[in-house]
Backbone bond lengths (Angstrom), bond angles and torsions (degrees), N, CA, C in turn:
res aa  C-N    CA-C-N  psi(-1)  N-CA   C-N-CA  omega(-1)  CA-C   N-CA-C  phi
1 X - - - 1.463 - - 1.524 108.86 -
2 X 1.352 117.10 130.32 1.456 119.46 -178.13 1.527 110.35 -72.48
3 X 1.349 114.93 160.71 1.466 120.47 -174.95 1.525 111.81 -63.01
4 X 1.359 116.93 -39.62 1.469 120.30 -178.20 1.518 111.26 -66.64
5 X 1.338 116.32 -41.82 1.465 120.14 178.07 1.517 110.73 -62.51
6 X 1.328 116.12 -43.03 1.469 120.92 178.98 1.523 111.10 -61.68
7 X 1.338 116.98 -41.40 1.467 120.90 179.21 1.523 111.00 -65.08
8 X 1.330 117.44 -45.32 1.469 121.18 178.56 1.519 110.70 -62.18
9 X 1.330 116.08 -39.68 1.452 121.13 179.49 1.529 110.66 -60.71
10 X 1.323 116.51 -45.34 1.463 121.20 -179.68 1.526 111.15 -64.54
11 X 1.336 117.27 -40.28 1.466 120.72 179.68 1.529 111.32 -63.35
12 X 1.317 116.65 -44.97 1.465 120.25 -178.05 1.530 110.63 -67.63
13 X 1.318 116.90 -41.60 1.462 120.45 178.84 1.530 111.30 -65.25
14 X 1.332 116.71 -36.10 1.469 120.47 177.70 1.523 110.16 -66.39
15 X 1.338 117.00 -43.13 1.466 121.48 176.62 1.523 110.41 -60.28
16 X 1.336 116.41 -44.02 1.467 121.14 -179.61 1.526 110.96 -62.57
17 X 1.332 116.71 -39.38 1.463 120.58 -179.46 1.527 111.29 -64.81
18 X 1.331 117.20 -43.02 1.469 120.91 179.88 1.523 110.95 -64.20
19 X 1.341 116.41 -43.08 1.462 120.27 -178.98 1.530 110.84 -66.88
20 X 1.329 116.16 -42.26 1.469 120.35 -179.40 1.524 111.79 -64.27
21 X 1.340 117.03 -34.16 1.467 119.97 -179.56 1.526 111.03 -63.92
22 X 1.341 116.74 -38.79 1.465 120.71 178.72 1.523 111.91 -64.18
23 X 1.345 117.03 -44.90 1.459 120.89 179.77 1.524 111.65 -69.46
24 X 1.321 116.57 -32.80 1.465 120.00 179.91 1.525 110.59 -63.84
25 X 1.331 116.84 -49.85 1.461 121.37 -179.67 1.522 110.74 -63.36
26 X 1.333 116.02 -47.89 1.469 120.32 -179.21 1.520 112.69 -60.66
27 X 1.347 116.81 -45.39 1.455 120.56 -178.69 1.515 113.06 -64.30
28 X 1.333 117.06 -42.63 1.463 120.50 -179.22 1.527 111.70 -67.13
29 X 1.343 116.50 -43.35 1.471 120.30 -178.64 1.524 110.88 -64.57
30 X 1.334 116.42 -50.36 1.477 120.42 -178.47 1.523 110.83 -67.46
31 X 1.334 117.08 -41.60 1.461 120.46 -177.83 1.517 112.77 -63.17
32 X 1.333 116.45 -45.40 1.471 119.99 179.07 1.526 110.73 -67.37
33 X 1.327 116.67 -40.42 1.462 121.54 -179.90 1.532 111.01 -61.83
34 X 1.341 117.01 -39.98 1.459 120.45 -176.72 1.520 112.49 -92.10
35 X 1.322 117.41 -13.43 1.460 120.16 -178.28 1.511 113.28 72.53
36 X 1.346 116.49 30.80 1.461 120.84 -178.27 1.519 110.29 -96.71
37 X 1.326 116.98 122.70 1.458 122.31 178.60 1.529 111.14 -63.72
38 X 1.334 116.05 -40.61 1.463 120.99 -177.14 1.525 111.15 -67.21
39 X 1.332 116.97 -44.71 1.465 120.04 -178.33 1.530 110.87 -68.87
40 X 1.339 116.35 -37.96 1.467 119.17 175.56 1.528 109.76 -61.97
41 X 1.342 116.17 -42.08 1.462 119.73 177.34 1.523 110.84 -60.61
42 X 1.315 115.92 -42.28 1.462 120.49 178.58 1.524 110.56 -60.27
43 X 1.352 116.61 -42.27 1.460 120.26 179.03 1.516 112.22 -68.17
44 X 1.334 116.33 -41.92 1.467 120.44 178.36 1.523 109.82 -63.87
45 X 1.338 115.97 -41.39 1.465 119.85 178.98 1.526 110.44 -61.70
46 X 1.332 116.77 -41.80 1.466 120.74 178.55 1.529 110.73 -65.27
47 X 1.352 116.43 -38.68 1.461 119.95 178.67 1.526 111.08 -65.03
48 X 1.325 115.55 -44.59 1.462 119.45 177.66 1.528 110.41 -65.75
49 X 1.341 116.31 -37.03 1.464 120.31 176.35 1.520 110.56 -59.02
50 X 1.332 115.38 -39.69 1.465 119.93 178.43 1.526 110.56 -63.46
51 X 1.328 116.74 -46.82 1.465 120.37 -179.89 1.527 111.13 -63.75
52 X 1.349 116.85 -39.35 1.458 120.37 179.21 1.528 111.34 -69.65
53 X 1.341 116.19 -34.29 1.464 119.64 176.65 1.523 110.40 -65.79
54 X 1.328 116.42 -41.12 1.470 120.15 176.42 1.527 110.48 -62.84
55 X 1.333 116.64 -35.76 1.463 120.65 175.98 1.528 110.18 -64.41
56 X 1.329 116.92 -43.50 1.472 120.92 178.09 1.520 110.99 -63.56
57 X 1.336 115.77 -40.05 1.469 120.49 179.61 1.526 110.48 -64.11
58 X 1.335 116.17 -42.65 1.462 119.97 178.00 1.523 110.87 -64.37
59 X 1.337 116.33 -39.87 1.465 120.26 178.71 1.519 111.11 -65.27
60 X 1.350 116.13 -40.90 1.463 120.19 178.78 1.520 111.30 -61.44
61 X 1.328 116.38 -43.51 1.470 120.20 178.71 1.527 111.13 -65.03
62 X 1.323 116.16 -39.80 1.462 119.75 -177.55 1.529 111.40 -69.43
63 X 1.343 116.29 -39.60 1.460 120.67 -179.88 1.518 111.10 -63.37
64 X 1.348 116.82 -35.32 1.458 120.93 -176.52 1.532 113.02 -74.94
65 X 1.342 117.35 -12.60 1.462 120.35 179.50 1.527 110.49 -83.30
66 X 1.345 117.20 158.30 1.462 120.22 175.33 1.523 110.73 -60.87
67 X 1.329 116.73 142.58 1.465 120.74 -175.10 1.523 112.94 -73.07
68 X 1.330 118.34 -25.80 1.465 124.05 178.55 1.534 112.38 57.36
69 X 1.319 116.68 28.57 1.463 121.07 172.73 1.510 115.87 89.74
70 X 1.346 119.22 -15.48 1.466 119.60 -178.43 1.524 111.75 -67.46
71 X 1.338 116.86 -36.93 1.459 121.98 -179.54 1.528 107.78 -107.65
72 X 1.327 116.28 96.16 1.457 121.75 -174.78 1.526 112.44 -64.92
73 X 1.323 117.32 -28.11 1.457 121.31 -178.96 1.532 112.10 -113.24
74 X 1.337 116.88 24.33 1.450 120.90 177.91 1.520 113.05 89.78
75 X 1.336 115.08 173.02 1.466 121.44 -175.83 1.526 113.69 -102.58
76 X 1.335 116.79 10.99 1.462 119.33 -177.01 1.520 112.50 -57.93
77 X 1.332 116.99 -29.27 1.460 121.31 -177.33 1.526 112.11 -65.70
78 X 1.344 117.81 -20.16 1.464 120.82 -179.01 1.529 110.55 -64.33
79 X 1.338 116.72 -36.45 1.468 120.21 -177.04 1.529 112.71 -60.51
80 X 1.349 120.33 -53.15 1.472 118.34 177.71 1.527 113.31 -64.16
81 X 1.328 117.93 -27.98 1.466 120.16 176.00 1.528 110.25 -63.07
82 X 1.351 116.23 -46.00 1.464 121.44 178.83 1.522 110.86 -63.08
83 X 1.330 116.72 -42.82 1.467 120.66 -179.55 1.528 110.68 -64.66
84 X 1.333 117.05 -38.96 1.466 120.61 177.56 1.530 110.90 -63.86
85 X 1.335 116.52 -40.66 1.471 120.64 177.83 1.530 110.22 -63.25
86 X 1.336 116.44 -45.03 1.466 120.17 179.66 1.522 111.02 -60.90
87 X 1.335 116.21 -45.61 1.459 119.48 179.41 1.511 111.98 -62.84
88 X 1.351 117.21 -39.95 1.454 120.92 179.99 1.515 112.67 -65.95
89 X 1.337 116.82 -41.39 1.472 120.58 179.58 1.532 110.46 -66.50
90 X 1.338 116.58 -45.15 1.470 120.10 179.89 1.522 110.52 -62.39
91 X 1.329 117.09 -42.45 1.465 120.95 179.13 1.533 110.73 -62.59
92 X 1.321 116.88 -38.91 1.465 120.80 178.77 1.531 111.11 -63.47
93 X 1.334 116.63 -41.68 1.468 120.76 178.93 1.525 110.71 -63.06
94 X 1.330 115.76 -44.03 1.465 120.23 -179.24 1.529 110.69 -62.92
95 X 1.325 117.13 -44.42 1.463 120.62 -178.81 1.531 111.27 -65.54
96 X 1.331 117.19 -40.50 1.467 120.28 178.14 1.532 110.77 -65.98
97 X 1.323 116.59 -40.13 1.464 120.47 178.59 1.520 110.58 -65.30
98 X 1.320 116.79 -36.47 1.461 120.72 176.89 1.520 110.56 -62.79
99 X 1.324 115.84 -43.22 1.473 120.55 178.27 1.533 110.53 -62.36
100 X 1.346 117.01 -44.19 1.472 121.32 -179.49 1.522 111.15 -63.62
101 X 1.332 116.70 -39.31 1.460 120.92 -178.87 1.527 111.15 -67.46
102 X 1.334 116.65 -42.52 1.472 120.11 178.68 1.530 110.26 -63.53
103 X 1.341 115.75 -40.29 1.476 119.98 177.30 1.529 110.90 -61.68
104 X 1.352 116.28 -42.51 1.461 120.74 179.58 1.526 111.82 -64.55
105 X 1.337 116.88 -36.54 1.463 120.82 -179.87 1.525 111.46 -61.45
106 X 1.331 115.92 -35.94 1.474 119.91 -177.11 1.526 112.83 -94.94
107 X 1.339 115.70 7.63 1.471 118.21 178.45 1.528 111.44 -123.19
108 X 1.326 116.66 26.39 1.461 120.75 173.35 1.511 116.00 99.09
109 X 1.335 118.62 6.07 1.463 121.12 176.78 1.523 113.22 76.43
110 X 1.335 115.98 -167.90 1.470 121.66 179.62 1.525 109.34 -138.77
111 X 1.326 116.06 130.67 1.469 120.21 179.22 1.531 108.90 -92.28
112 X 1.330 116.31 125.46 1.466 122.58 -175.76 1.523 109.22 -133.21
113 X 1.338 117.12 142.90 1.465 122.04 173.54 1.521 107.58 -73.72
114 X 1.330 115.66 97.71 1.467 120.37 -172.19 1.523 113.29 -68.90
115 X 1.315 119.18 -24.77 1.470 120.41 -178.95 1.530 110.52 -69.10
116 X 1.346 116.59 -47.35 1.468 120.33 178.31 1.524 109.95 -67.20
117 X 1.337 116.64 -39.81 1.456 121.34 -179.78 1.531 110.84 -62.69
118 X 1.318 116.81 -38.03 1.468 120.84 179.15 1.517 111.09 -65.02
119 X 1.334 116.76 -41.28 1.461 121.32 178.95 1.531 110.74 -64.89
120 X 1.329 116.03 -42.93 1.466 120.19 178.37 1.529 110.06 -63.27
121 X 1.331 116.45 -42.10 1.459 120.57 179.44 1.507 112.43 -61.95
122 X 1.334 116.78 -37.76 1.465 120.82 179.81 1.524 111.13 -64.68
123 X 1.312 116.54 -41.82 1.475 120.66 176.74 1.528 110.09 -62.54
124 X 1.310 116.17 -41.27 1.462 120.73 179.19 1.524 112.17 -63.31
125 X 1.327 115.93 -40.84 1.466 120.13 -179.97 1.527 110.82 -60.28
126 X 1.328 115.81 -45.49 1.472 120.12 -178.78 1.529 110.78 -64.59
127 X 1.331 116.16 -47.03 1.468 120.14 -177.78 1.523 112.95 -66.77
128 X 1.336 116.55 -47.57 1.465 120.17 -179.33 1.533 111.01 -67.96
129 X 1.322 116.20 -37.19 1.460 120.29 178.19 1.523 111.24 -61.17
130 X 1.327 116.15 -41.01 1.466 120.08 177.86 1.526 110.54 -65.69
131 X 1.337 116.48 -43.36 1.465 119.90 179.13 1.517 111.86 -60.92
132 X 1.322 117.06 -43.52 1.471 121.59 178.91 1.521 110.47 -63.87
133 X 1.348 116.80 -46.56 1.466 120.77 -178.60 1.527 110.54 -61.90
134 X 1.315 116.99 -45.59 1.467 120.88 -176.24 1.533 110.84 -63.74
135 X 1.331 117.29 -48.82 1.459 121.00 -177.71 1.527 110.91 -68.42
136 X 1.331 117.09 -37.41 1.460 120.64 178.75 1.529 111.32 -64.70
137 X 1.344 116.57 -39.61 1.468 120.44 177.71 1.520 110.76 -64.65
138 X 1.319 117.00 -42.63 1.457 120.89 -179.91 1.522 111.56 -67.06
139 X 1.336 116.96 -34.52 1.463 120.14 -178.26 1.523 111.96 -67.62
140 X 1.339 116.86 -21.74 1.463 120.68 178.50 1.525 112.45 -75.98
141 X 1.337 116.65 -18.23 1.465 120.49 -176.31 1.525 111.85 -81.31
142 X 1.340 117.49 -25.70 1.461 120.60 178.38 1.516 109.25 -153.06
143 X 1.324 115.12 154.80 1.460 120.49 -175.79 1.524 110.57 -84.69
144 X 1.332 115.94 125.15 1.462 121.14 177.35 1.517 108.80 -157.61
145 X 1.331 115.71 118.14 1.456 119.68 178.85 1.514 112.65 -64.23
146 X 1.346 116.88 -34.29 1.465 120.80 179.56 1.529 110.62 -65.97
147 X 1.338 116.75 -40.98 1.466 120.04 179.74 1.524 110.45 -70.71
148 X 1.334 117.53 -37.73 1.465 120.22 177.08 1.532 110.52 -62.69
149 X 1.334 116.23 -40.86 1.465 119.97 177.36 1.527 110.38 -65.55
150 X 1.342 116.32 -37.42 1.470 121.18 178.16 1.522 110.47 -64.73
151 X 1.340 115.97 -39.61 1.463 120.78 178.33 1.533 110.77 -63.52
152 X 1.341 116.93 -42.13 1.469 120.52 177.72 1.532 110.54 -64.32
153 X 1.329 115.17 -36.49 1.460 120.43 178.89 1.523 110.54 -62.05
154 X 1.345 117.14 -44.87 1.464 121.72 178.41 1.528 111.31 -72.13
155 X 1.317 117.05 -30.46 1.463 119.91 175.36 1.521 110.13 -61.60
156 X 1.333 115.75 -45.36 1.464 119.65 177.79 1.517 111.13 -62.58
157 X 1.334 117.08 -41.34 1.461 120.86 -179.53 1.529 110.43 -64.48
158 X 1.337 117.27 -39.95 1.469 121.03 178.98 1.524 110.99 -65.60
159 X 1.331 116.66 -48.23 1.462 120.47 -179.99 1.526 111.08 -63.54
160 X 1.329 115.44 -35.87 1.463 119.74 175.82 1.517 110.50 -61.55
161 X 1.331 117.23 -45.42 1.467 121.59 -179.53 1.521 111.52 -64.69
162 X 1.344 116.12 -39.47 1.466 119.94 177.66 1.526 110.39 -63.03
163 X 1.332 116.43 -46.60 1.459 120.32 -179.37 1.527 111.38 -62.68
164 X 1.339 115.56 -42.11 1.470 119.69 179.02 1.527 110.52 -62.24
165 X 1.320 117.03 -46.11 1.470 120.82 -177.79 1.520 111.41 -63.50
166 X 1.332 116.77 -46.60 1.464 120.11 179.13 1.528 110.99 -62.71
167 X 1.324 115.65 -38.61 1.459 119.55 178.87 1.512 112.86 -64.56
168 X 1.345 116.40 -41.19 1.463 119.26 179.33 1.533 111.63 -71.02
169 X 1.334 116.50 -33.89 1.475 119.21 174.05 1.529 110.12 -61.44
170 X 1.354 115.02 -43.90 1.462 119.40 179.52 1.532 110.71 -65.57
171 X 1.334 115.96 -39.04 1.465 119.63 179.49 1.525 110.83 -66.13
172 X 1.343 115.99 -38.79 1.475 119.44 177.65 1.531 110.47 -63.60
173 X 1.339 115.93 -40.92 1.470 119.06 177.30 1.512 111.35 -63.89
174 X 1.326 116.25 -33.85 1.461 120.43 -179.87 1.527 111.37 -67.13
175 X 1.335 117.62 -31.64 1.472 120.62 179.66 1.518 111.88 -67.62
176 X 1.317 117.99 -16.73 1.468 122.27 179.96 1.519 112.49 -91.95
177 X 1.330 116.48 3.60 1.460 121.54 -177.77 1.534 109.77 -114.49
178 X 1.326 116.70 172.09 1.472 119.35 176.98 1.532 113.35 -65.27
179 X 1.334 116.99 -10.20 1.461 120.55 -178.88 1.532 111.29 -98.51
180 X 1.317 117.08 26.69 1.467 122.04 -175.59 1.528 112.66 -59.44
181 X 1.339 117.01 -28.11 1.463 119.52 -177.20 1.531 112.49 -69.03
182 X 1.343 115.77 -14.29 1.464 119.01 178.04 1.536 112.01 -85.67
183 X 1.298 118.22 -7.37 1.469 121.14 -176.46 1.530 112.47 -65.12
184 X 1.328 117.38 -21.22 1.466 119.69 179.71 1.537 112.15 -67.94
185 X 1.331 115.62 -16.04 1.471 119.25 179.20 1.533 112.34 -93.26
186 X 1.324 116.32 -3.59 1.472 119.55 -177.06 1.521 111.89 -64.67
187 X 1.335 116.93 -43.32 1.464 121.07 -176.37 1.534 112.31 -62.55
188 X 1.340 119.36 -54.63 1.470 118.21 178.58 1.522 113.62 -66.96
189 X 1.341 117.51 -32.83 1.461 120.11 178.89 1.523 111.38 -64.11
190 X 1.341 116.83 -40.85 1.467 120.18 176.59 1.516 110.84 -61.43
191 X 1.330 115.77 -40.13 1.455 120.01 -179.19 1.528 110.90 -64.81
192 X 1.323 117.09 -39.34 1.468 121.32 179.14 1.526 110.75 -64.45
193 X 1.327 115.88 -47.90 1.466 120.11 -179.26 1.526 111.75 -62.85
194 X 1.330 116.91 -41.99 1.464 120.36 -179.50 1.520 111.32 -68.45
195 X 1.323 116.69 -36.20 1.464 119.70 -178.02 1.518 111.54 -61.81
196 X 1.334 116.65 -43.73 1.460 119.99 179.95 1.528 110.72 -62.02
197 X 1.320 117.38 -35.31 1.468 120.44 179.60 1.525 111.23 -74.30
198 X 1.335 116.97 -43.62 1.463 120.48 -172.62 1.524 113.81 -77.05
199 X 1.318 117.50 -8.41 1.460 119.46 175.76 1.529 110.70 -64.35
200 X 1.322 116.98 -29.87 1.470 121.65 -174.17 1.524 112.79 -63.71
201 X 1.342 117.72 -49.09 1.469 121.27 -172.32 1.532 112.88 -62.62
202 X 1.351 119.82 -53.29 1.469 117.95 178.82 1.517 113.08 -64.21
203 X 1.336 117.41 -29.94 1.464 120.24 177.19 1.519 110.55 -63.25
204 X 1.330 116.54 -42.49 1.470 120.91 178.26 1.528 110.93 -65.86
205 X 1.335 117.39 -38.07 1.467 121.10 177.33 1.530 110.67 -60.60
206 X 1.334 116.14 -44.19 1.464 120.64 -178.72 1.529 110.80 -66.04
207 X 1.328 116.35 -45.02 1.474 120.66 -178.87 1.523 111.06 -61.27
208 X 1.338 116.56 -46.27 1.462 120.27 -179.54 1.530 111.22 -63.43
209 X 1.327 116.74 -42.02 1.466 120.30 179.88 1.523 111.00 -64.76
210 X 1.329 117.02 -41.10 1.461 120.49 179.17 1.521 111.30 -66.36
211 X 1.331 117.00 -36.00 1.471 120.46 176.71 1.525 110.59 -61.04
212 X 1.342 116.78 -39.32 1.456 120.13 178.89 1.528 111.00 -71.22
213 X 1.327 116.92 -41.54 1.461 120.12 179.81 1.525 111.72 -64.12
214 X 1.329 116.90 -34.16 1.459 121.53 179.08 1.521 111.99 -87.62
215 X 1.355 115.94 2.41 1.472 122.59 178.87 1.525 111.61 54.94
216 X 1.323 115.14 44.98 1.459 120.22 177.09 1.523 110.01 -81.80
217 X 1.302 115.81 170.90 1.470 122.25 -178.91 1.524 110.19 -59.07
218 X 1.344 118.04 130.79 1.476 120.32 -179.89 1.522 111.04 -72.97
219 X 1.331 116.54 -178.09 1.459 119.32 -178.78 1.525 110.73 -63.10
220 X 1.317 115.49 159.87 1.466 122.16 -172.02 1.531 112.74 -57.15
221 X 1.331 117.45 -38.36 1.463 120.96 -177.65 1.527 111.20 -59.88
222 X 1.327 116.82 -47.34 1.468 121.05 -179.16 1.527 110.68 -67.42
223 X 1.339 116.71 -47.41 1.466 120.29 -177.72 1.521 111.69 -61.76
224 X 1.331 117.09 -45.28 1.467 120.66 -178.71 1.520 111.51 -65.10
225 X 1.344 117.56 -37.04 1.462 121.22 179.16 1.523 110.77 -64.22
226 X 1.341 116.60 -44.57 1.470 120.80 179.29 1.521 110.48 -65.61
227 X 1.321 117.08 -45.92 1.467 121.99 -179.00 1.522 111.08 -59.88
228 X 1.334 116.58 -42.23 1.465 121.35 -179.03 1.528 111.36 -65.40
229 X 1.321 116.97 -46.10 1.460 120.66 -177.23 1.534 111.45 -67.61
230 X 1.328 117.08 -37.57 1.466 120.45 177.97 1.524 110.56 -62.94
231 X 1.333 116.41 -43.75 1.464 120.64 179.25 1.531 111.39 -64.44
232 X 1.339 117.56 -41.25 1.462 121.55 -178.95 1.526 111.45 -66.59
233 X 1.312 116.95 -41.76 1.468 120.02 -179.91 1.531 110.10 -68.53
234 X 1.331 116.99 -35.15 1.458 120.15 175.90 1.510 111.92 -60.78
235 X 1.339 116.97 -40.00 1.471 121.22 177.47 1.526 110.99 -67.86
236 X 1.315 116.14 -40.12 1.461 121.00 -177.25 1.534 111.91 -63.13
237 X 1.324 117.11 -36.89 1.461 121.24 -177.89 1.531 112.66 -98.61
238 X 1.341 116.25 7.20 1.468 120.73 -179.46 1.539 111.37 53.04
239 X 1.317 114.20 36.57 1.455 120.57 -177.77 1.532 108.05 -132.85
240 X 1.331 118.53 107.91 1.472 119.59 -177.38 1.526 112.09 -57.54
241 X 1.324 115.25 127.35 1.459 121.20 177.50 1.526 109.37 -124.69
242 X 1.298 115.80 140.87 1.470 120.75 179.72 1.522 109.58 -127.30
243 X 1.321 115.66 134.95 1.461 121.00 177.52 1.517 108.69 -75.88
244 X 1.316 116.25 112.32 1.460 121.94 -176.30 1.532 112.20 -88.43
245 X 1.327 116.81 -29.18 1.457 120.38 179.63 1.511 111.64 -174.39
246 X 1.314 116.52 146.57 1.463 121.72 177.64 1.528 108.25 -146.43
247 X 1.314 115.92 136.58 1.467 121.43 179.44 1.523 109.17 -149.44
248 X 1.334 115.57 145.99 1.459 121.71 175.21 1.524 107.70 -106.82
249 X 1.327 115.63 121.98 1.462 121.00 178.44 1.522 107.86 -126.67
250 X 1.329 116.55 107.31 1.461 119.70 -175.53 1.517 110.10 62.45
251 X 1.332 115.99 -124.67 1.460 120.89 179.42 1.516 111.92 -100.40
252 X 1.324 116.76 16.64 1.463 121.28 178.60 1.526 110.47 -111.70
253 X 1.336 114.68 143.46 1.458 121.89 176.25 1.524 107.39 -114.06
254 X 1.324 116.57 112.24 1.456 122.03 -178.14 1.530 109.18 -95.47
255 X 1.325 115.60 118.52 1.463 121.50 -176.98 1.522 109.25 -123.99
256 X 1.315 115.62 129.25 1.465 122.25 178.53 1.525 108.32 -118.57
257 X 1.345 116.35 122.76 1.462 121.79 -174.81 1.527 110.26 -123.36
258 X 1.334 116.29 138.26 1.457 122.21 173.33 1.529 109.07 -103.03
259 X 1.336 116.70 128.25 1.464 122.51 175.43 1.517 107.41 -103.34
260 X 1.319 116.33 115.94 1.458 120.90 -178.74 1.523 109.20 -89.35
261 X 1.323 115.89 112.37 1.461 121.81 -175.76 1.526 109.62 -110.79
262 X 1.348 116.20 120.05 1.465 121.17 179.30 1.528 111.62 -82.23
263 X 1.340 115.68 -32.01 1.460 119.60 -178.68 1.522 110.37 -86.41
264 X 1.344 115.56 169.38 1.457 120.44 -179.25 1.513 112.20 -80.67
265 X 1.337 117.00 -15.28 1.454 120.72 -177.32 1.522 110.13 -120.83
266 X 1.295 115.23 142.36 1.460 121.92 176.54 1.526 107.97 -136.38
267 X 1.318 116.14 119.89 1.453 120.89 -177.34 1.527 110.91 -64.88
268 X 1.337 115.24 122.42 1.457 120.24 179.13 1.524 111.43 -62.49
269 X 1.334 115.40 -35.93 1.468 120.17 179.82 1.529 111.15 -62.10
270 X 1.324 117.03 -36.03 1.457 121.33 178.97 1.531 110.85 -67.63
271 X 1.340 115.43 -40.40 1.467 120.04 179.14 1.526 110.25 -64.63
272 X 1.321 116.49 -43.84 1.465 120.71 179.58 1.524 111.46 -65.10
273 X 1.332 116.09 -37.25 1.462 120.09 178.55 1.529 110.60 -66.09
274 X 1.339 115.64 -42.36 1.469 120.47 177.66 1.522 110.65 -63.26
275 X 1.323 116.13 -37.79 1.463 121.35 178.80 1.522 111.47 -63.92
276 X 1.339 116.33 -46.04 1.471 120.54 179.28 1.524 111.12 -63.50
277 X 1.341 116.11 -40.86 1.462 120.11 -179.31 1.525 111.31 -65.81
278 X 1.333 116.17 -39.92 1.466 119.50 -179.84 1.528 110.65 -66.63
279 X 1.327 117.72 -39.81 1.460 120.89 177.05 1.523 111.04 -61.75
280 X 1.336 115.42 -38.96 1.473 119.44 178.85 1.526 110.96 -66.85
281 X 1.331 116.73 -42.66 1.464 120.85 -177.63 1.534 111.80 -65.97
282 X 1.339 115.95 -35.40 1.470 119.99 -176.27 1.525 113.00 -91.21
283 X 1.324 117.16 2.53 1.472 120.23 -179.78 1.524 111.68 -65.30
284 X 1.347 117.33 -21.69 1.475 121.02 -179.94 1.527 111.86 -67.23
285 X 1.326 117.67 -16.79 1.471 120.87 179.21 1.526 111.99 -78.19
286 X 1.352 117.67 -9.08 1.472 122.95 178.36 1.526 111.94 57.20
287 X 1.332 115.70 40.93 1.457 121.79 177.12 1.528 108.74 -129.17
288 X 1.324 116.02 149.82 1.466 120.42 177.65 1.526 108.79 -77.24
289 X 1.326 116.03 111.93 1.461 120.92 -175.90 1.528 111.42 -78.23
290 X 1.332 115.94 125.55 1.460 123.25 173.46 1.527 106.22 -112.30
291 X 1.340 115.92 99.11 1.457 121.60 -169.71 1.523 111.51 -105.51
292 X 1.330 114.88 130.90 1.475 121.34 174.84 1.528 107.57 -123.26
293 X 1.345 115.80 125.53 1.467 121.55 -179.33 1.524 108.65 -116.86
294 X 1.320 116.53 120.09 1.456 122.57 -179.39 1.525 110.33 -107.64
295 X 1.305 117.90 137.17 1.463 122.63 178.88 1.527 108.22 -95.89
296 X 1.319 115.28 119.12 1.462 122.04 179.14 1.518 108.39 -109.08
297 X 1.307 117.16 113.31 1.467 121.15 -178.76 1.524 109.96 -93.89
C-alpha cells in the first residue's frame, strides 16, 4: 500500500470514528430514556461501528509498518480478517436484535413517544447520510477494502435511520386513528423488518473476506482482466503464457503465470520485459501486483 493511500485511509477512518461516537452516545441516551428498542439498537450499532472503525484504523496503521519478518508474504491478509470480524459482529447484533424484537412482539409491544422519536430519527438520517456520502465519495478516489467496508457500515446505519424515521412517522399517524392501540407494536415490528433486510450486508462482507482468506478466484472483472492481459503479452513476445492462478487478498493481487518454453534457452531480459509490461497493464486495477512467473519446459 502506498504512503498516500495509507494516509488517506487513516484520515477517513478517523473521521468515521468521530462521527460514529456522536451517534453512539446520542442513540443510547435517547433510546434508553424513551424505552425504544429500535433507537437503542441504532445507538448500539453506532457504538459497535465506532469500535470496529477503531479496529480498522489500528489495522491500517499496522499494515503500513514494516513487517520485520513476521509476515513472510506481507500483511495484506490482515485486511480480510478485519472485514470478516466486522461482518461477524454486525451480523451478531442484527440477530440478537431480531430475537429481542420477536420477544417484545409476544409480550405486549413497546410504548414509545413517536413524535420525539421521529425528530431524533430525522437528525440521524441527515447525519448518517452525510457520513455515508462523504466516505463513499472518498472510497472512489483510491482502492481500499477497509474504506469500502466502512462505507457499507455507514450505508447500513443510514438505511437503518431512514427505516426507523419512516416507521415512527407511520406510528405517529396511527395514534391519530381508531387503531391507536396498535401503535405499541410499531417499535418491535420495525426492528423485525429491518433485521431481515440487514442480515444481507454483513453476510456478504463475511463471504467476500473468507473468499480472500482462502485465496479463491476473485470476481469476474479482475480475473478476466488478468487473463486477457496475460494472453496478449504472450502473443506479443511469441512466448505462450498460461494463467496458473489469481487471487485478491486485501489490496494485493497475487498472479501466478506459467511460461511454456519449447527451446532450451529463454532470455531473462524478455521475461523481465514481459513482467514490467504486465504490471503496467494491470495498474488500472489499483491493486499491488504480486507476480510469480514460472518457466515450464
